[in-house]
One Martini backbone bead per residue (centre of mass of N, CA, C, O) as a GRO file, in nm:
protein
  189
    1MET     BB    1   9.579   5.874   5.147
    2PRO     BB    2   9.329   5.761   4.982
    3SER     BB    3   9.114   5.839   4.762
    4ARG     BB    4   8.789   5.816   4.672
    5GLN     BB    5   8.848   5.758   4.372
    6THR     BB    6   9.037   5.514   4.416
    7ILE     BB    7   8.836   5.336   4.569
    8THR     BB    8   8.615   5.331   4.350
    9LEU     BB    9   8.792   5.214   4.125
   10GLY     BB   10   8.881   4.959   4.278
   11GLY     BB   11   8.593   4.851   4.333
   12THR     BB   12   8.504   4.835   4.038
   13LEU     BB   13   8.724   4.637   3.946
   14LEU     BB   14   8.651   4.409   4.144
   15VAL     BB   15   8.360   4.367   4.052
   16GLY     BB   16   8.428   4.313   3.753
   17LEU     BB   17   8.608   4.067   3.804
   18LEU     BB   18   8.394   3.892   3.944
   19LEU     BB   19   8.193   3.890   3.709
   20PHE     BB   20   8.380   3.774   3.496
   21CYS     BB   21   8.448   3.508   3.646
   22GLY     BB   22   8.153   3.417   3.678
   23CYS     BB   23   8.097   3.391   3.367
   24LEU     BB   24   8.302   3.161   3.309
   25THR     BB   25   8.115   2.959   3.515
   26SER     BB   26   7.870   2.960   3.378
   27PRO     BB   27   7.641   2.770   3.211
   28GLU     BB   28   7.674   2.929   2.935
   29THR     BB   29   8.019   2.896   2.943
   30ALA     BB   30   8.049   2.623   3.006
   31PRO     BB   31   8.151   2.337   2.940
   32PRO     BB   32   8.043   2.069   2.807
   33ALA     BB   33   7.923   1.787   2.888
   34ALA     BB   34   7.957   1.476   2.875
   35PRO     BB   35   7.812   1.235   2.736
   36GLU     BB   36   7.618   0.990   2.793
   37PRO     BB   37   7.641   0.675   2.792
   38GLU     BB   38   7.530   0.424   2.625
   39PRO     BB   39   7.366   0.158   2.643
   40GLU     BB   40   7.377  -0.152   2.608
   41PRO     BB   41   7.271  -0.400   2.466
   42THR     BB   42   7.070  -0.682   2.471
   43PHE     BB   43   7.200  -0.974   2.463
   44VAL     BB   44   7.186  -1.274   2.359
   45GLN     BB   45   7.106  -1.572   2.530
   46VAL     BB   46   7.260  -1.892   2.586
   47SER     BB   47   7.316  -2.203   2.619
   48ALA     BB   48   7.590  -2.388   2.737
   49ASP     BB   49   7.460  -2.676   2.616
   50SER     BB   50   7.577  -2.648   2.306
   51LEU     BB   51   7.618  -2.594   1.971
   52ASP     BB   52   7.808  -2.491   1.733
   53SER     BB   53   7.877  -2.400   1.403
   54ALA     BB   54   8.036  -2.706   1.382
   55GLY     BB   55   7.897  -2.916   1.610
   56HIS     BB   56   8.018  -2.835   1.879
   57LEU     BB   57   8.079  -2.786   2.186
   58VAL     BB   58   8.054  -2.528   2.381
   59PRO     BB   59   8.252  -2.342   2.537
   60ALA     BB   60   8.294  -2.243   2.886
   61GLU     BB   61   8.503  -2.034   2.791
   62PRO     BB   62   8.675  -1.800   2.698
   63SER     BB   63   8.773  -1.705   2.351
   64VAL     BB   64   9.061  -1.723   2.120
   65VAL     BB   65   9.084  -1.676   1.761
   66SER     BB   66   9.331  -1.736   1.500
   67ALA     BB   67   9.404  -1.632   1.150
   68LYS     BB   68   9.547  -1.669   0.843
   69ILE     BB   69   9.429  -1.459   0.566
   70ASP     BB   70   9.396  -1.471   0.229
   71GLY     BB   71   9.226  -1.244   0.037
   72SER     BB   72   9.261  -1.390  -0.251
   73VAL     BB   73   9.122  -1.668  -0.130
   74GLY     BB   74   9.024  -1.695   0.153
   75GLY     BB   75   8.806  -1.789   0.444
   76GLU     BB   76   8.792  -1.923   0.786
   77LEU     BB   77   8.626  -1.867   1.113
   78HIS     BB   78   8.605  -2.021   1.445
   79ASN     BB   79   8.393  -1.940   1.751
   80GLY     BB   80   8.184  -2.121   1.856
   81ARG     BB   81   7.889  -1.959   1.746
   82PHE     BB   82   8.101  -1.838   1.546
   83SER     BB   83   8.135  -1.720   1.201
   84LEU     BB   84   8.375  -1.659   0.928
   85GLN     BB   85   8.352  -1.531   0.593
   86VAL     BB   86   8.603  -1.508   0.340
   87PRO     BB   87   8.627  -1.385   0.043
   88LYS     BB   88   8.739  -1.357  -0.248
   89GLY     BB   89   8.887  -1.032  -0.246
   90ALA     BB   90   8.862  -0.871   0.032
   91TRP     BB   91   9.186  -0.856   0.030
   92GLU     BB   92   9.518  -0.778   0.053
   93GLY     BB   93   9.675  -1.029   0.145
   94THR     BB   94   9.788  -1.116   0.473
   95LEU     BB   95   9.581  -1.167   0.762
   96THR     BB   96   9.518  -1.140   1.102
   97VAL     BB   97   9.247  -1.298   1.250
   98THR     BB   98   9.038  -1.205   1.535
   99MET     BB   99   8.832  -1.394   1.772
  100THR     BB  100   8.633  -1.280   2.045
  101VAL     BB  101   8.482  -1.461   2.329
  102PRO     BB  102   8.394  -1.367   2.648
  103ASN     BB  103   8.097  -1.523   2.635
  104PRO     BB  104   7.938  -1.821   2.544
  105THR     BB  105   7.629  -1.709   2.645
  106VAL     BB  106   7.697  -1.452   2.467
  107MET     BB  107   7.612  -1.269   2.173
  108ARG     BB  108   7.951  -1.191   2.146
  109CYS     BB  109   8.207  -1.013   1.948
  110ASP     BB  110   8.556  -0.971   1.843
  111LEU     BB  111   8.701  -0.808   1.559
  112THR     BB  112   9.035  -0.845   1.421
  113ILE     BB  113   9.338  -0.698   1.289
  114ASP     BB  114   9.687  -0.651   1.238
  115LYS     BB  115   9.587  -0.414   1.017
  116PRO     BB  116   9.396  -0.143   1.075
  117ASP     BB  117   9.436   0.011   0.791
  118GLN     BB  118   9.263  -0.259   0.659
  119ASN     BB  119   8.955  -0.195   0.787
  120HIS     BB  120   8.855  -0.232   0.467
  121PHE     BB  121   8.664  -0.388   0.225
  122LYS     BB  122   8.611  -0.504  -0.102
  123GLN     BB  123   8.466  -0.746   0.037
  124PRO     BB  124   8.238  -0.882   0.211
  125VAL     BB  125   8.190  -1.026   0.510
  126VAL     BB  126   8.066  -1.312   0.705
  127LEU     BB  127   7.858  -1.318   0.989
  128CYS     BB  128   7.785  -1.582   1.223
  129GLY     BB  129   7.509  -1.687   1.448
  130MET     BB  130   7.419  -1.937   1.684
  131CYS     BB  131   7.070  -1.919   1.818
  132ASN     BB  132   7.038  -2.169   1.976
  133ASN     BB  133   6.913  -2.200   2.280
  134VAL     BB  134   6.747  -1.969   2.389
  135VAL     BB  135   6.706  -1.768   2.711
  136SER     BB  136   6.629  -1.435   2.633
  137ALA     BB  137   6.404  -1.529   2.421
  138ASN     BB  138   6.127  -1.628   2.248
  139SER     BB  139   6.283  -1.594   1.966
  140ALA     BB  140   6.448  -1.548   1.654
  141ASP     BB  141   6.279  -1.328   1.596
  142GLY     BB  142   6.443  -1.019   1.528
  143MET     BB  143   6.726  -1.081   1.504
  144VAL     BB  144   7.035  -0.885   1.532
  145PHE     BB  145   7.301  -0.727   1.433
  146VAL     BB  146   7.542  -0.543   1.618
  147CYS     BB  147   7.742  -0.233   1.629
  148LEU     BB  148   8.034  -0.077   1.726
  149ASN     BB  149   8.115   0.255   1.733
  150ASP     BB  150   8.430   0.370   1.797
  151MET     BB  151   8.376   0.685   1.776
  152THR     BB  152   8.083   0.703   1.951
  153GLY     BB  153   7.984   0.441   2.128
  154LYS     BB  154   7.763   0.320   1.939
  155TRP     BB  155   7.491   0.123   1.873
  156SER     BB  156   7.404  -0.067   1.570
  157PRO     BB  157   7.256  -0.192   1.316
  158VAL     BB  158   7.305  -0.422   1.069
  159ALA     BB  159   7.277  -0.406   0.757
  160GLY     BB  160   7.111  -0.699   0.645
  161SER     BB  161   7.029  -0.856   0.871
  162THR     BB  162   6.970  -1.209   0.932
  163THR     BB  163   6.705  -1.460   1.002
  164ASN     BB  164   6.662  -1.801   1.098
  165ALA     BB  165   6.399  -1.920   1.278
  166ASN     BB  166   6.454  -2.234   1.256
  167THR     BB  167   6.782  -2.224   1.339
  168GLY     BB  168   6.915  -1.935   1.454
  169LEU     BB  169   7.052  -1.791   1.217
  170VAL     BB  170   7.277  -1.519   1.212
  171SER     BB  171   7.345  -1.262   0.960
  172ALA     BB  172   7.628  -1.060   0.818
  173SER     BB  173   7.756  -0.802   0.637
  174LEU     BB  174   8.098  -0.683   0.628
  175GLN     BB  175   8.336  -0.397   0.601
  176HIS     BB  176   8.428  -0.441   0.908
  177PHE     BB  177   8.586  -0.440   1.217
  178SER     BB  178   8.452  -0.520   1.549
  179GLN     BB  179   8.189  -0.507   1.757
  180TYR     BB  180   7.959  -0.780   1.811
  181GLY     BB  181   7.600  -0.859   1.818
  182VAL     BB  182   7.301  -1.008   1.947
  183ALA     BB  183   6.973  -0.881   1.911
  184GLN     BB  184   6.629  -0.811   1.996
  185GLY     BB  185   6.591  -0.600   1.820
  186LYS     BB  186   6.506  -0.285   1.925
  187ALA     BB  187   6.458  -0.374   2.228
  188GLY     BB  188   6.778  -0.471   2.264
  189TRP     BB  189   6.889  -0.142   2.193
   0.00000   0.00000   0.00000
């Protein structure tokens, strides 16, 4: 028959173990919850029956356009309402640049290159978006390009983004490729 001292010691150990395990899962010691994802900005929406950056009718379907661009020479890429100008000396060698527009009525595009390790440029490239025939904003005033930070998952305005309120042309100089979109000022994101 176990002695009273053995039962007391066993009971004390059991209570201590339960308290210890309880502390491991208490709110003070539990691992932090993953941060809530930030909502996407409200991208500018445009009429489907408009002209693109080259004066052609905007395609009705999502589209992907790629081109090989020699960074020492420069070049251009157009897809729907978006155009990309690569200046001479932007990067070394030839890279395949891809521009994806998932919805031609939403001012959003994804820019990628075939060599992600070279996704930082010696000279900034210029991304332009033609925001004429806007259906989701009062005017082109205050429209800015926003960029998705792939590391944080947060959208932020592209520094130096400009808008011509008369034409609806929004442009920004980029140092790297990512996902970009046009939002209506701070209220849109």
